[in-house]
C-alpha positions as CSV (number, residue, x, y, z in Angstrom):
1,M,20.6,-149.2,233.9
2,E,23.2,-151.1,234.1
3,A,20.8,-154.2,233.7
4,K,19.3,-153.3,230.9
5,S,22.8,-151.7,229.2
6,K,24.2,-155.0,229.7
7,E,21.0,-156.8,228.3
8,N,20.7,-154.6,225.2
9,L,24.3,-156.0,224.4
10,I,23.3,-159.5,224.7
11,Q,20.8,-159.1,222.3
12,T,23.1,-157.2,220.0
13,K,25.7,-160.3,219.7
14,P,23.6,-162.7,217.8
15,N,22.7,-159.3,215.3
16,L,26.1,-158.3,214.7
17,M,27.1,-162.2,214.0
18,L,23.9,-162.2,211.5
19,S,25.1,-158.9,210.4
20,A,28.6,-160.2,209.5
21,L,27.0,-163.2,207.9
22,L,25.2,-161.8,205.6
23,I,27.4,-159.6,204.2
24,M,29.7,-162.4,203.8
25,L,27.4,-164.6,201.8
26,L,25.7,-161.5,199.8
27,V,28.9,-159.2,199.1
28,G,30.7,-162.7,198.2
29,S,27.7,-163.9,195.8
30,V,28.9,-161.0,192.7
31,Y,32.3,-162.7,193.3
32,I,32.5,-166.2,192.5
33,S,32.9,-166.2,189.1
34,Q,36.2,-164.2,189.2
35,L,38.4,-167.3,189.3
36,I,36.6,-169.6,187.3
37,F,36.3,-167.6,183.7
38,Q,37.6,-170.6,182.3
39,E,35.5,-172.8,182.9
40,I,32.1,-170.6,182.4
41,S,34.0,-169.5,178.7
42,Q,34.6,-173.9,178.4
43,S,30.2,-173.8,179.2
44,Y,29.2,-171.2,176.9
45,H,31.9,-171.4,174.0
46,I,33.3,-168.2,174.2
47,D,36.7,-166.7,174.7
48,I,38.6,-166.6,178.2
49,L,38.6,-163.2,178.1
50,A,35.1,-161.9,176.7
51,A,34.1,-164.6,180.7
52,R,35.3,-161.5,182.3
53,N,32.8,-159.6,181.1
54,V,30.7,-161.8,183.8
55,F,32.3,-160.0,186.8
56,S,32.6,-156.4,185.4
57,L,28.8,-156.4,184.9
58,S,27.4,-158.1,188.1
59,C,30.0,-155.4,190.0
60,F,28.9,-153.1,188.2
61,F,25.1,-153.2,188.8
62,Y,26.3,-154.1,192.4
63,A,27.9,-150.7,192.3
64,I,24.8,-148.5,190.6
65,S,22.3,-150.2,193.2
66,F,24.3,-149.0,196.5
67,F,22.6,-145.4,195.0
68,I,19.7,-146.8,194.8
69,Y,19.5,-148.8,198.5
70,G,21.6,-146.4,200.2
71,P,19.2,-143.0,200.1
72,L,16.7,-145.4,200.9
73,S,18.2,-147.4,203.7
74,D,17.5,-143.6,205.7
75,K,14.2,-144.4,204.8
76,V,13.0,-147.7,204.6
77,S,13.6,-150.8,207.5
78,T,16.8,-152.6,207.6
79,K,14.8,-155.5,207.6
80,L,12.6,-155.2,204.5
81,L,16.4,-154.7,202.6
82,V,18.1,-157.6,203.5
83,L,15.7,-159.6,203.0
84,V,14.6,-158.2,199.5
85,G,18.2,-158.4,198.6
86,S,18.7,-161.8,199.9
87,I,15.6,-163.1,198.2
88,G,16.4,-161.7,195.2
89,T,20.1,-163.2,194.7
90,I,19.2,-166.6,196.3
91,C,16.5,-166.8,192.7
92,C,19.5,-165.2,190.4
93,L,21.4,-167.8,191.4
94,F,19.9,-170.4,190.7
95,L,18.3,-168.6,187.3
96,S,22.4,-168.4,186.1
97,V,22.9,-172.2,186.2
98,I,19.7,-172.9,183.8
99,V,20.2,-170.9,181.1
100,D,21.8,-172.2,178.4
101,S,22.5,-168.6,175.9
102,F,25.5,-166.7,177.4
103,T,23.6,-163.3,177.0
104,L,20.4,-164.6,179.5
105,Y,23.5,-165.4,181.9
106,L,25.0,-162.0,181.7
107,V,21.9,-160.6,182.2
108,T,21.0,-163.3,185.3
109,M,24.8,-162.4,186.6
110,S,23.6,-158.2,186.8
111,L,21.2,-158.9,188.8
112,I,22.6,-160.5,191.7
113,G,24.5,-157.5,191.7
114,F,21.6,-155.3,191.7
115,F,19.8,-157.0,195.0
116,A,23.3,-158.2,196.9
117,A,24.0,-154.7,197.4
118,A,21.1,-154.2,199.5
119,V,22.1,-155.8,202.0
120,P,26.0,-154.7,202.6
121,A,24.2,-150.4,201.6
122,A,21.3,-151.4,204.5
123,L,24.0,-153.0,207.0
124,F,26.3,-150.8,206.7
125,A,23.6,-147.5,207.5
126,Y,22.0,-149.3,210.2
127,T,25.8,-149.9,211.9
128,A,27.1,-145.9,211.0
129,K,23.4,-145.1,212.2
130,N,23.7,-146.7,215.8
131,T,27.3,-146.4,216.6
132,P,29.1,-143.1,218.3
133,N,31.9,-141.5,216.8
134,H,34.4,-142.5,218.4
135,K,34.2,-146.2,217.4
136,L,33.1,-146.0,214.3
137,P,36.3,-146.9,212.4
138,Q,36.3,-149.9,214.7
139,A,32.5,-151.0,213.9
140,M,32.9,-150.2,210.3
141,G,36.4,-152.6,210.0
142,M,34.1,-155.0,211.3
143,M,31.3,-155.0,209.0
144,I,34.3,-154.5,206.2
145,S,36.3,-157.5,207.1
146,A,33.2,-159.3,206.8
147,S,32.8,-157.8,203.3
148,I,36.5,-158.8,202.7
149,V,35.8,-162.5,204.3
150,G,32.8,-162.6,201.9
151,M,35.0,-161.7,198.9
152,I,37.4,-164.5,199.3
153,F,35.4,-167.1,200.9
154,S,32.9,-167.2,198.1
155,R,36.0,-167.3,195.7
156,S,38.1,-169.9,197.0
157,I,35.2,-172.1,197.7
158,V,33.3,-172.1,194.5
159,A,36.6,-172.7,192.8
160,M,37.5,-175.3,194.6
161,L,33.6,-176.7,194.7
162,T,33.9,-176.5,190.5
163,D,36.6,-178.4,190.6
164,L,35.1,-181.0,192.4
165,W,32.2,-180.6,190.5
166,S,31.4,-177.9,189.0
167,W,30.3,-174.6,188.6
168,Q,27.1,-175.5,188.4
169,V,26.9,-177.3,191.8
170,A,28.4,-174.6,192.9
171,F,26.7,-172.1,192.8
172,I,23.4,-174.0,193.6
173,I,25.5,-174.2,197.1
174,Y,25.9,-171.3,197.5
175,A,22.1,-170.6,197.1
176,G,21.5,-172.7,200.1
177,L,23.8,-171.1,202.0
178,I,22.4,-167.7,201.7
179,T,18.5,-169.2,202.2
180,A,19.9,-171.4,205.0
181,T,21.3,-167.5,206.7
182,C,17.9,-165.7,205.3
183,L,15.3,-167.9,207.4
184,F,17.2,-166.1,210.9
185,V,16.6,-162.3,209.4
186,P,13.0,-161.8,210.9
187,Y,14.7,-162.7,214.4
188,G,17.7,-161.3,214.1
189,I,17.9,-157.5,213.0
190,K,16.4,-155.3,215.5
191,R,14.9,-151.3,214.4
192,S,17.7,-148.8,214.7
193,I,17.7,-146.7,217.8
194,I,18.0,-143.8,215.0
195,Q,14.3,-142.8,213.5
196,P,14.2,-143.0,209.8
197,S,14.8,-139.5,207.8
198,A,11.6,-137.2,207.9
199,N,12.3,-136.5,203.5
200,S,10.1,-137.6,201.6
201,V,11.8,-140.8,199.1
202,R,12.2,-138.1,196.9
203,G,13.8,-135.8,198.8
204,T,15.9,-138.4,200.1
205,Y,17.7,-139.3,197.1
206,L,18.0,-134.6,196.7
207,A,19.9,-134.8,199.9
208,A,22.1,-137.7,198.8
209,I,23.1,-135.8,195.8
210,K,23.8,-132.2,197.3
211,L,26.5,-134.0,199.5
212,L,27.9,-134.7,195.9
213,L,28.7,-130.7,195.9
214,D,30.8,-131.2,198.9
215,K,34.5,-131.0,197.8
216,T,36.2,-133.0,200.2
217,V,33.0,-135.4,199.7
218,V,34.1,-135.8,196.3
219,I,37.6,-136.1,197.0
220,F,37.3,-138.6,198.9
221,L,34.8,-140.3,196.9
222,L,37.1,-140.5,194.4
223,V,39.9,-142.2,196.5
224,G,37.8,-145.0,197.0
225,F,37.1,-145.1,193.0
226,L,41.1,-145.4,192.3
227,L,41.9,-147.9,195.0
228,F,39.5,-150.3,193.6
229,F,40.2,-149.7,189.5
230,V,43.9,-150.5,190.9
231,Y,42.8,-153.7,193.6
232,L,39.6,-154.6,191.6
233,G,40.9,-154.2,188.0
234,L,44.8,-156.4,189.0
235,S,43.8,-159.4,190.9
236,S,40.4,-160.1,187.7
237,L,43.9,-160.2,185.8
238,L,46.0,-162.2,188.1
239,T,43.6,-165.1,186.7
240,F,44.6,-165.1,183.4
241,Y,48.4,-164.3,184.2
242,L,48.9,-166.9,186.7
243,K,47.0,-169.7,184.5
244,S,49.3,-168.4,181.5
245,S,53.2,-169.8,181.3
246,P,55.1,-169.7,183.3
247,F,52.6,-170.2,186.2
248,Y,50.0,-172.8,184.7
249,L,48.0,-172.3,188.5
250,S,44.8,-174.6,188.5
251,A,41.7,-173.0,190.1
252,T,41.9,-174.7,193.6
253,T,45.6,-173.5,193.6
254,L,44.1,-169.8,192.3
255,G,42.1,-170.7,195.3
256,W,44.3,-171.4,197.9
257,L,46.3,-168.5,196.6
258,N,43.2,-166.5,197.4
259,F,43.1,-166.8,200.9
260,A,46.1,-164.6,201.3
261,G,43.3,-161.8,200.8
262,L,43.1,-163.4,204.8
263,S,44.7,-160.5,205.8
264,A,42.4,-158.0,204.7
265,V,40.6,-158.6,207.8
266,I,44.0,-157.8,209.6
267,G,44.3,-154.7,208.0
268,T,40.4,-153.6,209.4
269,I,41.0,-154.4,212.7
270,I,44.9,-152.9,212.2
271,T,43.9,-149.7,211.7
272,G,40.1,-149.5,213.2
273,K,41.9,-150.1,216.5
274,L,45.0,-147.8,215.4
275,S,42.7,-145.2,215.1
276,Q,42.5,-144.5,218.2
277,I,45.4,-144.1,218.8
278,I,47.2,-142.6,215.6
279,K,45.2,-139.9,214.0
280,E,43.2,-141.5,210.9
281,R,44.8,-138.6,208.0
282,S,48.1,-140.7,208.9
283,L,47.2,-144.0,208.6
284,L,45.7,-143.3,205.2
285,I,48.7,-141.9,204.0
286,I,51.1,-144.6,205.3
287,C,48.6,-147.2,204.1
288,L,48.8,-145.3,200.7
289,L,52.0,-145.6,200.1
290,A,51.7,-149.1,200.9
291,V,49.9,-149.9,198.1
292,C,52.0,-148.5,195.0
293,I,54.2,-150.7,197.0
294,S,52.5,-153.4,197.3
295,V,51.6,-153.2,192.9
296,V,55.2,-153.2,192.3
297,T,55.9,-156.5,194.4
298,I,53.2,-158.3,192.2
299,G,53.7,-157.3,189.1
300,Y,57.5,-157.2,188.4
301,S,58.2,-160.6,190.9
302,S,58.5,-164.0,188.9
303,A,58.3,-166.3,192.3
304,I,55.0,-167.3,193.2
305,Y,55.5,-167.1,196.8
306,I,57.0,-163.4,196.3
307,I,53.9,-162.3,194.6
308,G,51.9,-164.8,196.7
309,F,53.0,-162.2,199.5
310,G,52.0,-158.8,197.0
311,I,48.6,-160.6,197.1
312,F,48.5,-160.4,201.5
313,A,50.2,-157.0,201.0
314,L,47.7,-155.6,198.6
315,F,44.7,-157.2,200.7
316,L,46.2,-156.3,204.2
317,F,46.0,-151.7,202.8
318,V,43.6,-151.8,200.3
319,F,41.1,-153.0,203.1
320,G,42.9,-151.0,206.1
321,I,42.0,-147.9,203.9
322,Q,38.1,-149.2,204.1
323,P,37.3,-147.9,207.6
324,L,39.2,-144.8,207.8
325,V,38.0,-143.4,205.0
326,I,34.5,-144.2,205.2
327,A,34.7,-142.9,209.2
328,M,36.0,-139.9,207.7
329,L,33.2,-139.1,205.4
330,N,31.2,-140.1,208.3
331,K,32.1,-137.6,210.1
332,I,31.8,-134.8,207.6
333,V,28.4,-135.2,206.8
334,P,24.5,-135.1,208.8
335,I,23.8,-138.2,211.0
336,N,20.9,-138.7,209.3
337,S,23.1,-139.3,205.8
338,R,25.4,-141.5,207.0
339,G,23.2,-144.3,204.7
340,A,23.8,-142.1,201.8
341,I,27.2,-141.1,202.0
342,S,28.3,-145.3,203.0
343,S,26.6,-146.3,200.1
344,L,27.9,-143.6,197.9
345,Y,31.4,-144.5,199.3
346,L,30.7,-148.2,198.6
347,L,29.6,-147.4,195.4
348,S,31.8,-145.2,193.9
349,C,34.9,-148.1,195.4
350,L,33.1,-150.8,193.3
351,A,32.4,-148.6,190.6
352,G,36.3,-148.2,190.2
353,G,36.5,-152.2,190.6
354,S,33.9,-152.7,187.5
355,I,35.6,-150.0,184.8
356,G,39.2,-151.1,186.2
357,T,38.5,-155.1,185.7
358,Y,37.7,-153.8,182.2
359,L,40.0,-151.3,180.9
360,L,42.9,-152.8,182.6
361,G,41.7,-156.0,180.3
362,I,41.7,-154.1,177.1
363,V,45.0,-152.9,178.0
364,Y,46.2,-156.6,178.8
365,Q,44.9,-157.5,175.4
366,N,47.1,-155.0,173.7
367,M,50.2,-153.9,176.4
368,T,50.0,-157.0,178.1
369,W,51.6,-157.3,182.0
370,N,53.8,-154.8,182.0
371,G,51.8,-152.3,180.2
372,V,48.5,-153.1,183.5
373,I,51.7,-152.7,186.4
374,A,52.3,-149.0,184.7
375,I,49.2,-148.2,184.9
376,C,48.0,-149.5,188.6
377,V,51.6,-147.8,190.0
378,L,50.9,-144.6,188.4
379,L,47.2,-144.1,189.5
380,S,48.4,-145.8,193.3
381,T,50.6,-143.0,192.6
382,L,47.7,-140.1,191.7
383,N,45.4,-141.0,194.7
384,L,48.2,-140.8,197.2
385,I,48.2,-136.9,196.0
386,L,44.2,-137.0,196.1
387,A,44.1,-137.9,199.7
388,L,46.2,-134.9,200.7
389,V,44.9,-132.6,198.7
390,G,41.9,-133.6,201.2
391,I,43.2,-134.3,203.8
392,Q,44.4,-130.4,203.5
393,L,40.9,-129.4,203.1
394,I,39.3,-131.0,206.1
395,N,41.9,-129.5,208.2
396,N,41.6,-125.9,206.9
397,N,37.5,-126.7,207.7
398,H,39.0,-127.0,211.0
399,K,40.8,-123.7,211.2
């Protein structure tokens, strides 16, 4: 029995590495435009603020697609979903470099969001269903860490390759990386130990919708929505803010500064470990308070190194929150709905990020940077109150 257990462990190590690499690259494909708005606007002769719609639409379709793939991940083979998402993303990346109309470019980038979502939706569900409850925060932390590295790696490497050659060359190289990784999918992803739901596809979607009737679930979905509204909205506008007076940073410098976001990996690891000895609910409140402080640090500092520290702290605590909330939600719902709830949470986060990028862009145009920061601080405070209400509901249900 012990030998068999060791054998299974050896078999899962390459599977985990492949899952992490796939999540890193596919999540990253949604974020590749975030540091090169200026270069995209020059290619299509449009206003730089209009170029933010590339990321906003890609992120929006990425978010919506989680509701399509989430319930399907409780029903359909993980391997199939991963291959469909990866191949679709590769095709769209190649298409994006040859279209000569900005409207067609927006459509292509939106489709990247649609296809890319299949991979994290499938692999997050796979992890949630194949991990014991006491290890969930740690396991989810590993998957989220892969997402974070993907966001940072993709933005930074594409920004640097764009400065070296062009964004078109950068996109082709990125598509090549996904293609090379896809070659290992048929051999690297094993069958889940949890059998697929016995419900029909329609029944699976209805079960996912029923999760939204639970007040506690809705509150924690809203926590994710507001958290990413602030985080992604603010980080997208930092591109404009730091490229203008008095900073005038280049795409390459922004790419290096973006590496401060690797603190997010530390955040997921730390909270995953701490949740073994400290209540997840207490950690959640501490992290939400720290997010408020990070927003103030970024918003009201004039020194680039202090802004860099603020970015470090923002990523650290935003992503430290992720494994905590996902683990709390997964404990509320039945095990056969874990794929759906993980995807609903990711959907709410990314919908918040997409809407935040768009709406805070309007605020930036009309109320400048100070208006953006004031709204972000207000929403971060509201999020803290929502989390306290959600925790009280969980405590009441356990009495």
